[in-house]
C-alpha positions as CSV (number, residue, x, y, z in Angstrom):
1,M,44.8,16.1,39.4
2,A,45.7,19.4,39.4
3,K,43.4,22.6,38.0
4,Q,44.5,23.9,34.9
5,T,44.9,27.9,35.4
6,V,44.6,30.2,32.5
7,A,48.1,30.6,32.1
8,D,48.1,27.2,31.4
9,Y,45.9,27.6,28.1
10,D,48.4,28.2,25.4
11,A,49.8,26.9,21.7
12,S,50.6,23.5,23.2
13,Q,46.8,22.8,24.0
14,I,45.6,23.6,20.4
15,Q,45.6,20.8,18.2
16,V,46.3,20.9,14.3
17,L,44.8,18.2,12.4
18,E,46.9,17.9,9.0
19,G,46.0,16.4,5.6
20,L,43.3,13.8,6.3
21,E,43.3,13.2,9.9
22,P,40.1,15.8,11.0
23,V,37.7,13.0,8.1
24,R,39.2,10.2,10.6
25,K,39.0,11.9,14.0
26,R,35.6,13.2,13.3
27,P,33.9,11.0,10.5
28,G,30.2,11.6,11.5
29,M,30.7,15.3,9.8
30,Y,31.7,13.8,6.6
31,I,29.6,10.9,6.3
32,G,26.9,11.5,8.2
33,S,27.5,7.9,10.6
34,T,30.1,5.3,11.0
35,G,27.0,3.0,10.6
36,Y,25.0,1.2,7.1
37,D,24.1,4.2,6.1
38,G,28.0,5.7,6.0
39,V,29.4,2.5,4.9
40,H,27.2,3.2,2.0
41,H,28.0,6.9,1.2
42,L,31.6,5.8,0.6
43,V,30.5,3.6,-2.5
44,K,27.9,7.1,-3.3
45,E,30.9,9.5,-3.0
46,I,33.2,7.4,-5.1
47,A,30.2,6.3,-8.1
48,D,28.7,10.0,-8.1
49,N,32.2,10.8,-9.4
50,C,31.5,8.8,-12.4
51,I,28.1,9.8,-12.6
52,D,29.9,13.4,-12.9
53,E,32.3,11.9,-16.3
54,A,28.7,10.8,-17.7
55,I,26.7,14.0,-17.1
56,A,29.8,16.1,-18.5
57,G,29.8,13.7,-21.4
58,Y,33.1,12.0,-21.4
59,A,31.8,8.5,-20.2
60,T,29.3,6.0,-21.3
61,T,29.1,3.9,-18.2
62,V,30.0,3.5,-14.3
63,T,30.7,-0.3,-12.6
64,I,30.5,-1.0,-9.4
65,E,31.7,-4.6,-8.3
66,L,31.4,-6.0,-4.8
67,L,34.6,-8.1,-4.5
68,E,34.5,-11.2,-2.8
69,D,37.3,-9.8,0.0
70,G,34.9,-7.4,1.1
71,G,36.3,-4.8,-0.7
72,C,34.1,-2.6,-3.1
73,R,35.3,-1.2,-6.8
74,V,33.8,1.5,-9.2
75,T,35.4,1.9,-12.7
76,D,33.9,4.6,-15.5
77,D,35.3,4.7,-18.5
78,G,35.9,8.5,-18.6
79,R,38.9,10.9,-18.8
80,G,40.6,9.4,-16.4
81,I,42.2,12.0,-13.2
82,P,45.3,13.7,-14.6
83,I,48.3,12.1,-12.9
84,D,50.5,15.2,-14.0
85,T,52.1,17.0,-11.3
86,H,49.9,19.5,-9.7
87,P,51.5,23.1,-9.7
88,K,50.4,24.0,-6.1
89,T,51.2,20.7,-4.4
90,G,54.3,19.3,-6.1
91,K,52.8,15.9,-6.4
92,S,50.7,13.7,-9.0
93,T,47.5,15.6,-9.5
94,L,46.3,12.1,-8.7
95,E,48.1,12.2,-5.3
96,T,46.5,15.9,-4.5
97,V,42.9,14.4,-5.4
98,L,43.3,11.6,-3.2
99,T,45.1,13.2,-0.1
100,V,43.9,17.2,-0.1
101,L,40.3,18.2,0.8
102,H,38.5,20.2,-1.5
103,A,40.9,19.5,-4.2
104,G,39.3,18.6,-7.1
105,G,37.7,19.5,-10.7
106,K,34.6,21.0,-9.1
107,F,35.6,24.6,-7.9
108,G,35.8,26.8,-11.5
109,G,38.7,25.4,-13.1
110,G,37.1,23.9,-16.0
111,G,36.9,20.1,-15.0
112,Y,32.9,20.2,-14.8
113,K,30.4,22.4,-15.6
114,V,28.2,20.6,-13.9
115,S,28.7,17.9,-10.9
116,S,26.8,16.4,-7.8
117,G,29.5,17.0,-5.3
118,L,29.0,20.5,-4.0
119,H,32.0,20.4,-2.1
120,G,34.7,18.1,-3.6
121,V,35.8,16.1,-0.6
122,G,34.0,12.8,-2.0
123,S,37.5,11.0,-2.7
124,S,39.3,12.3,-0.9
125,V,37.2,11.5,2.7
126,V,36.4,7.8,1.3
127,N,40.1,7.5,1.7
128,A,40.7,8.5,4.8
129,L,38.3,6.0,5.8
130,A,39.5,2.9,4.1
131,S,42.1,0.5,5.6
132,R,43.4,-0.2,2.0
133,F,42.3,2.4,-1.2
134,I,43.6,1.5,-4.6
135,A,43.2,4.3,-7.5
136,E,44.1,3.1,-11.1
137,V,43.6,5.4,-14.0
138,S,44.2,4.8,-18.1
139,H,46.2,7.4,-20.2
140,D,47.2,6.5,-23.5
141,G,46.9,2.6,-23.3
142,K,49.2,2.7,-20.0
143,L,47.5,1.7,-16.7
144,Y,49.0,3.8,-13.9
145,R,48.2,2.9,-10.3
146,L,49.1,4.5,-6.3
147,E,47.9,2.9,-3.3
148,F,46.8,4.4,0.2
149,A,46.1,3.1,4.0
150,E,43.9,5.2,6.0
151,G,44.8,8.4,3.6
152,K,48.6,8.0,3.2
153,P,50.3,6.6,0.0
154,T,51.9,3.3,0.9
155,T,53.4,2.9,-3.0
156,K,54.8,5.7,-5.2
157,L,52.8,6.6,-8.2
158,E,53.6,3.7,-10.5
159,D,53.3,2.7,-14.4
160,V,52.1,-0.7,-14.4
161,G,52.0,-1.5,-17.8
162,K,49.2,-1.9,-20.7
163,A,46.3,-0.6,-20.1
164,D,42.8,-3.6,-19.4
165,M,40.9,-0.3,-20.5
166,P,40.7,2.0,-23.1
167,R,40.3,5.1,-20.5
168,G,39.1,5.7,-17.1
169,T,39.3,5.4,-14.0
170,R,38.9,2.6,-11.0
171,I,39.0,2.9,-7.4
172,T,39.0,0.2,-4.7
173,F,38.9,0.3,-1.7
174,Y,38.4,-1.7,1.7
175,P,36.1,0.6,4.9
176,D,38.8,0.7,8.1
177,P,37.0,-1.6,10.5
178,K,38.5,0.9,12.8
179,V,36.4,3.2,11.9
180,F,32.8,1.6,10.6
181,K,33.2,-1.2,13.9
182,E,29.6,-2.8,12.6
183,F,30.4,-3.3,9.1
184,A,29.7,-6.6,7.9
185,E,29.4,-6.2,4.2
186,F,27.9,-4.1,1.5
187,D,24.5,-4.2,0.5
188,Y,23.2,-5.2,-2.9
189,D,20.2,-4.0,-3.0
190,W,21.1,-0.4,-1.8
191,I,23.9,-0.4,-4.5
192,L,21.5,-1.6,-7.4
193,N,18.5,1.1,-6.3
194,Y,21.4,3.8,-6.5
195,L,22.9,2.7,-9.7
196,R,19.2,2.4,-11.0
197,H,18.2,6.5,-10.0
198,Q,21.6,7.6,-11.4
199,A,20.9,5.7,-14.9
200,Y,17.2,6.7,-15.1
201,L,19.2,10.8,-14.5
202,T,21.6,10.3,-16.5
203,K,19.7,9.5,-20.3
204,G,22.3,7.2,-22.4
205,V,24.3,5.9,-19.2
206,R,25.3,2.2,-19.0
207,A,25.1,1.5,-15.3
208,K,26.4,-2.3,-14.0
209,I,27.1,-3.9,-10.7
210,Y,28.8,-7.4,-10.4
211,D,28.5,-9.2,-7.3
212,Y,31.5,-11.8,-6.8
213,R,30.3,-12.7,-2.7
214,P,29.6,-16.2,-2.6
215,T,25.7,-17.1,-1.6
216,E,23.3,-19.4,-0.9
217,D,21.3,-18.5,-4.0
218,N,24.9,-18.1,-6.3
219,P,27.4,-20.5,-4.8
220,T,29.7,-19.9,-7.7
221,A,29.6,-16.3,-7.9
222,P,33.4,-15.6,-7.2
223,D,33.9,-17.3,-11.0
224,N,29.8,-16.3,-12.0
225,P,29.4,-13.1,-10.6
226,T,25.6,-11.9,-9.6
227,C,25.0,-9.1,-12.5
228,Y,22.8,-6.7,-13.4
229,E,23.1,-3.5,-16.3
230,F,20.4,-0.5,-16.4
231,Y,20.1,1.4,-19.6
232,F,17.4,4.0,-19.9
233,D,17.8,5.7,-23.5
234,G,14.8,7.9,-22.3
235,G,15.6,8.9,-18.8
236,I,13.7,10.4,-16.6
237,K,11.0,10.0,-19.0
238,S,11.6,6.4,-18.1
239,Y,11.7,7.1,-14.9
240,V,8.2,8.8,-14.7
241,K,7.1,5.7,-16.3
242,H,8.4,3.3,-13.5
243,L,6.7,5.3,-10.8
244,N,3.5,5.4,-12.7
245,I,3.5,1.6,-12.6
246,G,0.1,0.0,-11.7
247,K,-1.4,3.4,-11.5
248,D,-3.9,3.9,-14.6
249,P,-2.3,6.8,-16.1
250,L,-4.9,9.1,-17.7
251,D,-3.1,8.6,-21.3
252,D,0.0,7.0,-22.6
253,D,2.0,9.9,-23.4
254,I,4.4,11.6,-21.6
255,F,5.0,15.3,-21.7
256,Y,9.1,15.9,-21.5
257,V,11.1,18.8,-21.9
258,E,15.2,19.0,-22.0
259,K,16.1,23.1,-22.4
260,A,19.2,25.3,-21.9
261,V,18.4,28.1,-19.8
262,E,21.2,30.9,-19.5
263,D,24.4,28.0,-18.0
264,S,21.6,25.6,-16.8
265,I,19.8,22.8,-18.1
266,I,15.9,22.3,-17.4
267,E,14.7,18.5,-17.8
268,V,11.1,17.8,-16.8
269,A,8.9,14.6,-17.5
270,M,5.5,14.3,-16.4
271,Q,2.3,11.9,-16.7
272,Y,-1.2,11.8,-14.9
273,N,-2.5,9.2,-13.5
274,E,-6.2,8.3,-12.0
275,G,-4.9,8.2,-8.4
276,Y,-5.7,11.1,-5.8
277,I,-1.9,11.4,-4.7
278,D,0.7,13.8,-6.3
279,N,4.6,12.1,-6.9
280,V,6.7,14.8,-8.1
281,M,10.6,14.2,-7.5
282,A,13.1,17.1,-7.7
283,F,16.8,16.7,-8.2
284,A,19.5,19.2,-8.6
285,N,22.7,17.7,-10.6
286,N,21.3,14.2,-9.8
287,V,20.9,14.8,-6.1
288,Y,17.6,14.0,-4.6
289,N,16.1,16.8,-2.8
290,P,13.4,14.9,-0.4
291,E,11.9,18.7,0.3
292,G,12.1,20.1,-3.1
293,G,13.5,24.2,-3.5
294,M,13.5,26.7,-5.9
295,H,13.2,24.1,-8.9
296,L,9.6,22.7,-7.3
297,V,8.4,26.3,-6.5
298,G,8.9,27.4,-10.2
299,F,7.5,23.9,-11.8
300,R,4.4,23.9,-9.7
301,A,4.0,27.8,-10.0
302,A,3.8,27.5,-13.7
303,M,1.8,24.2,-13.7
304,T,-1.0,26.4,-11.9
305,R,-0.9,29.0,-13.9
306,V,-0.6,27.2,-17.1
307,V,-3.5,24.9,-16.8
308,N,-5.9,27.7,-15.4
309,D,-5.3,30.0,-18.3
310,Y,-5.5,27.0,-20.6
311,A,-8.9,26.3,-19.0
312,R,-10.8,29.3,-19.2
313,K,-9.4,30.2,-22.8
314,N,-10.8,26.9,-23.7
315,G,-14.3,27.1,-21.6
316,L,-13.2,24.6,-19.4
317,I,-14.3,26.7,-16.4
318,K,-16.3,29.3,-16.1
319,D,-15.8,33.1,-16.1
320,K,-17.6,33.2,-12.5
321,E,-15.8,30.1,-10.9
322,D,-12.8,30.2,-8.9
323,N,-9.6,28.8,-10.4
324,L,-8.3,25.6,-9.7
325,T,-5.4,25.6,-6.9
326,G,-2.4,24.2,-6.9
327,D,-3.6,20.9,-4.8
328,D,-6.3,20.4,-7.4
329,I,-3.9,20.6,-10.4
330,R,-1.4,18.2,-8.3
331,E,-3.8,15.4,-7.5
332,G,-3.1,12.2,-9.4
333,Q,0.3,14.2,-10.9
334,T,3.4,11.9,-11.4
335,A,6.7,14.2,-12.4
336,V,10.4,13.7,-12.6
337,V,12.1,17.8,-12.1
338,L,16.0,17.7,-13.0
339,V,17.9,20.7,-13.0
340,K,21.7,20.4,-14.1
341,L,23.6,23.7,-12.8
342,P,27.1,24.8,-12.2
343,D,26.8,26.4,-8.4
344,P,23.9,24.5,-6.8
345,Q,23.3,26.1,-3.3
346,F,21.9,23.3,-1.5
347,E,20.7,24.3,2.0
348,G,22.0,21.7,4.8
349,Q,24.7,19.5,4.6
350,T,22.1,16.7,3.4
351,K,21.7,18.6,0.5
352,N,17.7,17.9,0.9
353,K,16.5,21.3,-0.8
354,L,17.9,23.5,-3.2
355,G,18.3,27.1,-2.2
356,N,19.3,28.7,-6.2
357,P,16.8,31.6,-6.4
358,E,17.4,31.7,-10.5
359,V,16.6,28.2,-10.9
360,R,12.8,29.2,-10.1
361,G,12.9,31.6,-12.7
362,Y,14.6,28.8,-15.2
363,V,12.1,26.2,-14.5
364,D,9.2,28.7,-14.6
365,K,9.5,29.7,-17.7
366,V,10.4,26.6,-19.1
367,V,7.2,24.9,-18.0
368,T,5.1,27.9,-18.6
369,E,6.3,27.6,-22.5
370,Y,6.6,23.7,-23.3
371,F,3.4,22.6,-21.0
372,G,1.7,25.4,-22.9
373,Y,2.9,24.1,-26.3
374,Y,1.8,20.3,-25.4
375,L,-1.8,21.3,-24.1
376,E,-2.5,23.3,-27.4
377,E,-1.2,20.2,-29.2
378,H,-3.3,17.8,-27.0
379,P,-6.6,18.8,-26.5
380,N,-7.5,15.6,-25.6
381,I,-5.0,15.0,-22.7
382,A,-5.7,18.4,-21.7
383,K,-9.0,17.8,-21.2
384,K,-8.6,14.7,-19.0
385,I,-6.2,16.5,-16.8
386,I,-8.3,19.7,-16.3
387,G,-11.4,17.1,-15.7
388,K,-9.1,15.3,-13.2
389,A,-8.3,18.8,-11.5
390,I,-12.1,20.1,-11.3
391,L,-13.4,17.2,-9.8
392,A,-10.6,17.1,-7.2
393,A,-12.0,21.2,-7.0
394,R,-15.4,19.6,-6.3
395,A,-14.3,16.9,-3.6
396,R,-11.8,19.7,-1.9
397,K,-14.9,21.6,-1.3
398,A,-17.1,18.6,0.2
399,A,-14.1,18.1,2.0
400,R,-13.6,21.6,3.5
401,A,-17.1,22.0,4.3
402,A,-17.3,18.0,6.0
403,R,-14.4,19.2,8.2
404,E,-16.2,22.3,9.3
405,G,-19.5,20.2,9.7
406,V,-17.1,17.8,12.2
407,L,-15.4,20.7,14.0
408,R,-18.9,22.9,14.4
409,K,-20.5,19.5,15.9
410,G,-17.2,19.0,18.2
411,A,-17.6,22.7,19.1
412,M,-21.3,22.1,20.0
413,E,-20.8,19.1,22.2
414,G,-18.1,21.0,23.9
415,F,-14.6,19.4,22.8
416,N,-13.7,18.3,19.9
417,L,-12.1,14.8,21.1
418,P,-13.6,11.7,19.3
419,S,-15.9,10.2,22.1
420,K,-14.3,6.7,21.8
421,L,-10.9,8.1,22.9
422,A,-9.7,7.5,26.8
423,D,-7.5,9.9,26.7
424,C,-4.6,10.2,29.1
425,S,-4.5,12.6,32.0
426,S,-1.0,14.3,30.8
427,K,-0.6,17.1,28.6
428,I,3.2,17.0,27.9
429,M,3.5,16.1,24.2
430,E,6.8,14.7,24.9
431,E,5.2,11.8,27.2
432,C,2.1,10.6,25.9
433,E,1.2,7.8,23.6
434,L,-1.7,6.8,21.7
435,Y,-2.3,3.3,21.3
436,I,-4.7,3.0,18.6
437,V,-6.2,-0.8,18.9
438,E,-8.3,-3.2,17.1
439,G,-11.7,-3.7,18.8
440,D,-13.3,-2.9,21.3
441,S,-12.8,-6.3,23.5
442,A,-9.2,-5.3,23.3
443,G,-10.0,-1.7,23.6
444,G,-11.6,-2.5,26.6
445,S,-8.9,-4.2,28.2
446,A,-6.2,-1.9,26.9
447,K,-8.0,0.7,29.0
448,S,-8.7,-1.5,32.4
449,G,-4.5,-2.0,32.0
450,R,-2.8,1.3,30.6
451,D,-0.9,3.8,32.5
452,S,-3.8,6.5,32.3
453,R,-1.3,9.5,33.1
454,V,0.6,9.2,29.6
455,Q,-0.9,6.5,27.6
456,A,-4.0,7.3,25.6
457,I,-6.9,4.7,23.7
458,L,-8.4,4.6,20.8
459,P,-10.6,1.6,19.9
460,L,-11.1,0.9,15.9
461,R,-14.3,-1.0,14.7
462,G,-13.7,-3.4,12.2
463,K,-11.7,-2.5,9.0
464,V,-11.0,1.1,8.6
465,L,-11.2,2.7,5.0
466,N,-8.3,1.8,2.6
467,T,-7.4,5.3,1.9
468,E,-5.5,4.7,-1.2
469,R,-8.7,4.9,-3.2
470,A,-10.5,7.9,-1.3
471,R,-10.3,11.4,-1.4
472,L,-10.6,13.6,1.7
473,D,-14.6,13.9,1.1
474,K,-15.1,10.6,1.6
475,M,-12.7,10.0,4.4
476,F,-14.6,13.0,6.1
477,A,-17.8,10.4,6.1
478,N,-16.1,7.7,7.7
479,K,-16.4,7.3,11.7
480,E,-13.2,5.7,12.3
481,I,-10.7,7.9,10.2
482,V,-12.6,11.2,11.2
483,S,-12.0,9.8,14.9
484,L,-8.1,9.4,13.8
485,I,-7.9,12.8,12.6
486,K,-9.6,14.5,15.6
487,G,-7.7,12.5,18.3
488,L,-4.2,13.3,16.8
489,G,-4.8,17.1,16.5
490,V,-2.7,17.7,13.4
491,G,-6.0,18.3,11.3
492,I,-5.4,16.8,7.4
493,G,-5.2,18.2,3.7
494,D,-4.5,22.2,3.9
495,A,-5.3,22.6,7.5
496,F,-2.4,20.0,8.4
497,D,0.2,21.0,11.0
498,I,2.4,18.5,12.8
499,K,3.0,21.4,15.5
500,G,-1.2,19.8,16.6
501,L,0.6,16.9,17.5
502,R,-0.9,15.6,20.9
503,Y,1.4,12.2,21.4
504,N,4.7,11.4,20.9
505,R,3.9,7.8,20.0
506,I,1.2,6.7,18.4
507,I,1.4,2.8,18.8
508,I,-0.8,0.4,16.2
509,M,-2.1,-2.6,18.5
510,T,-3.7,-4.9,16.7
511,D,-4.1,-9.0,16.6
512,A,-1.1,-11.3,15.3
513,D,-3.1,-12.7,12.5
514,V,-3.7,-12.0,9.0
515,D,-6.8,-9.2,10.1
516,G,-4.8,-7.6,12.0
517,S,-2.0,-6.8,9.7
518,H,-4.2,-5.9,6.9
519,I,-5.8,-3.3,9.9
520,A,-2.4,-2.0,10.5
521,T,-1.4,-1.9,6.2
522,L,-4.4,0.1,6.4
523,L,-3.9,2.7,8.9
524,L,-0.3,2.7,7.8
525,T,-1.7,3.7,4.3
526,F,-3.0,6.8,5.9
527,F,-0.4,7.9,8.0
528,F,2.0,7.5,4.7
529,R,-0.6,8.9,2.4
530,F,-2.3,11.9,4.4
531,M,0.1,12.2,7.4
532,R,3.8,11.7,6.0
533,P,5.5,14.2,8.4
534,V,4.2,12.5,11.2
535,V,5.8,9.6,10.2
536,E,9.0,10.6,8.8
537,A,9.3,12.7,12.3
538,G,9.5,9.3,13.7
539,H,5.8,9.1,15.8
540,I,4.1,6.0,14.5
541,F,5.2,2.5,16.1
542,L,3.8,-1.2,15.7
543,A,3.3,-3.2,18.8
544,K,4.4,-6.4,19.0
545,P,2.1,-8.3,21.0
546,P,3.7,-12.3,22.3
547,L,2.7,-15.4,20.0
548,F,3.1,-17.4,22.9
549,L,2.8,-18.0,26.7
550,I,5.6,-20.8,28.1
551,K,5.5,-21.7,32.0
552,Q,7.8,-23.5,33.9
553,G,6.2,-23.6,38.0
554,Q,4.9,-20.0,38.7
555,T,7.6,-18.5,36.0
556,K,6.0,-16.9,32.9
557,H,7.6,-16.7,29.5
558,Y,6.4,-14.5,26.4
559,V,8.0,-15.4,23.3
560,Y,7.2,-13.4,20.2
561,D,7.7,-16.2,17.2
562,E,8.2,-19.7,16.9
563,E,12.1,-19.7,16.6
564,A,12.2,-17.6,19.8
565,R,9.7,-20.5,21.5
566,D,11.7,-23.8,20.4
567,A,14.5,-21.6,21.7
568,K,13.1,-20.9,25.3
569,I,11.9,-24.7,25.9
570,A,15.1,-25.4,24.5
571,E,17.1,-23.3,27.1
572,L,14.4,-24.4,29.7
573,I,14.7,-28.0,29.5
574,E,18.3,-27.7,29.6
575,G,18.2,-25.8,32.6
576,R,16.6,-28.0,34.7
577,R,19.3,-31.0,33.0
578,A,21.7,-28.9,34.8
579,K,20.6,-29.1,38.3
580,G,20.4,-33.0,38.1
581,V,16.7,-33.3,36.8
582,K,16.7,-37.0,34.7
583,I,14.9,-36.0,31.3
584,D,14.9,-38.6,29.2
585,K,12.2,-39.7,27.0
586,A,11.7,-37.2,24.3
587,E,7.9,-37.7,24.4
588,D,7.2,-36.4,27.9
589,T,10.3,-34.0,27.8
590,L,8.1,-30.6,28.3
591,K,6.4,-32.5,31.4
592,Q,9.4,-34.0,33.1
593,A,10.9,-30.4,32.8
594,G,8.1,-28.9,34.1
595,V,7.4,-27.0,30.7
596,T,4.0,-25.7,29.7
597,L,3.1,-24.5,26.3
598,L,0.3,-22.5,26.5
599,Q,-1.7,-22.2,22.9
600,R,-0.5,-19.3,20.2
601,Y,-2.3,-16.5,21.2
602,K,-4.5,-15.2,18.2
603,G,-6.0,-11.8,19.0
604,L,-5.3,-9.2,21.8
605,G,-8.9,-10.0,23.1
606,E,-7.4,-13.6,24.6
607,M,-5.3,-11.3,26.9
608,D,-7.2,-9.6,30.2
609,A,-5.8,-6.7,31.6
610,A,-3.1,-7.1,33.6
611,Q,-1.4,-9.8,30.8
612,L,-1.9,-7.1,28.0
613,W,-0.1,-4.5,30.0
614,E,2.6,-6.8,30.7
615,T,3.4,-7.8,27.8
616,T,2.3,-5.3,25.3
617,M,2.0,-1.9,27.4
618,D,4.8,-1.9,29.7
619,P,7.6,0.7,28.7
620,A,9.8,-2.1,30.9
621,N,8.8,-5.1,28.9
622,R,7.1,-4.2,25.2
623,V,8.4,-4.4,21.8
624,L,7.8,-1.7,19.9
625,I,8.7,-1.1,16.3
626,Q,9.4,2.5,14.8
627,I,8.0,3.1,11.3
628,G,10.4,5.2,9.1
629,I,10.3,5.8,5.1
630,E,13.9,4.8,4.0
631,D,12.8,5.0,0.6
632,A,9.9,6.9,-0.5
633,E,9.8,5.9,-3.8
634,K,9.9,2.2,-3.0
635,A,7.3,2.8,0.0
636,D,5.1,4.4,-2.7
637,A,5.1,1.9,-5.0
638,I,4.7,-0.9,-2.0
639,F,1.3,1.0,-1.2
640,T,0.2,1.4,-4.9
641,K,0.8,-2.6,-5.4
642,L,-0.7,-3.5,-2.2
643,M,-3.8,-0.9,-1.7
644,G,-4.5,0.5,-5.2
645,D,-6.9,-0.7,-7.9
646,E,-4.9,-2.8,-9.9
647,V,-5.2,-6.3,-8.9
648,A,-2.5,-8.0,-11.2
649,L,0.2,-6.7,-9.5
650,R,-1.2,-7.9,-5.8
651,K,-2.0,-11.5,-7.3
652,A,1.6,-11.2,-8.5
653,F,3.2,-9.9,-5.0
654,I,1.1,-12.5,-3.3
655,Q,2.7,-15.3,-5.8
656,L,5.8,-13.8,-4.9
657,K,5.6,-14.0,-1.0
658,S,3.3,-17.1,-0.6
659,K,6.8,-19.1,0.2
660,D,7.4,-17.5,3.0
661,V,3.8,-17.8,4.5
662,K,4.1,-20.3,7.2
663,L,0.5,-22.2,7.4
664,E,-0.4,-21.7,11.2
665,D,-0.1,-17.9,10.4
666,L,-3.4,-18.0,8.1
667,D,-6.8,-18.8,9.6
668,V,-7.8,-21.6,7.9
């Protein structure tokens, strides 16, 4: 091929993408991915527009329908996208909104004072990435319809007669299989959770889902769809109540305030519980901000100041005592902070953090004034909150003393790593792994069989502490937890710093039985509650040891569940038949095929060092399950249910899941 020269580089080399072509060319720039998340982002983009109508006070109901033919239909009873001719494009406003990026009512034209859409590209992006897109709007009793394919109109805007809905917008779309190559179907549970959140955050809106797709549980769905409806008159107050299920609230009352400040609305709901973990969820214009932002900064500053002022004024803290810290006051706090503002400035495309500096002052002002009133009007609740914070302060000081004692002891011994840690020789964090192993027996095999250059082994004895029910001071009294903290190198509490992490992969390796699952759950509880950034960064894994060893001659096959076992045996038998081996008696099938099925492995200790390496530690063969946090709220609820103090919740969970448990998995 001829080499290009500088002279060859001219205007003909520059590609100009028109209309929605950039979206189809680089869909990931607009929706993040073309996989599961991207497909469901399409649903969110359309539904968010409906929610914006509800926030603005024009819509009362948002409905999502999952159609039998694979499409998704989203309807609201708002104003309906205008259909008159747009002065700039000369096309109908409906077509303009759906085919021009950054066209919409969210750019200061008076369409919306507040909206969740920052860039106003949602509907047009969905249109661009849909193989078929149908827009219907109701105006003055008439229904108007416009269809598209891959973002281009395939029909003209037409009046199709009397409207079957009083007013509003109805969008039906089909994700383009050329873009979403792995798309199979919409996830009902994902959409259900999305609608539940929006119903909590938009007080008084009805959010509905209908699923017309037939399933084993509902084969008549096309005629009798699976449906669910959310309606929370209490809004975020109801949300806080939901978040505190199973957490033993300090009091049944929930603090709530909604106040307009300048051109924004500040809404806060809060309730304390007997637990040790805080759960504060921050939202801006119904968009969840997992990294917080200025609204969260303002909320925390106000809480620390108001609680300390009240405590000193009422003699609950003595003059010579230190102020309660923000961490002390946050212990057991569940809150939702929702701000609605005309021009949200999010940091990054993912909207993880709100950057508007003025919002900090708005939230601080509202919480300072109204939570101050609340404490004065509810002295019994105030005493409970402050009493809990004082206990947290004492525990914090005890934990600090214990931590310093641990560090001093480590320094005196000449190092600060746990004595039973068999460390790896490499100091390059990116290639290092830590295996947390159940028991000394398996720990011994792991130490003998490992790649000592990059694999470290930390054996744990027995069940570790349930950190769901423990403060830091109690954790520093537990040898196994202290070994973990020292081994990982990130510290804990106010000394936590993920930059100190010594291993890229932290692999929990426990027996494939009930006790092993319990130990793994206890460890995951610890990581989720006290080292969540380590989990979020993708450093935590579960090792999956094999359950069965199948031999055929000298060839070994390790399999990981009963289904794989049966499939492998059938494959080996058919392989022998294909070679002409006569296998006719069912009772002697395995013997005739030369297949030996060894008993189920119950524990890692049953494997010698070579087997443990070959099956569970060798990067070429092992199976690792990476642990992530897909839904922090749902993860919080499940840890509370499984590891908290509320026995009734755990009992209900066991009863619900019992039908899925196989008798062979139980040690009875």
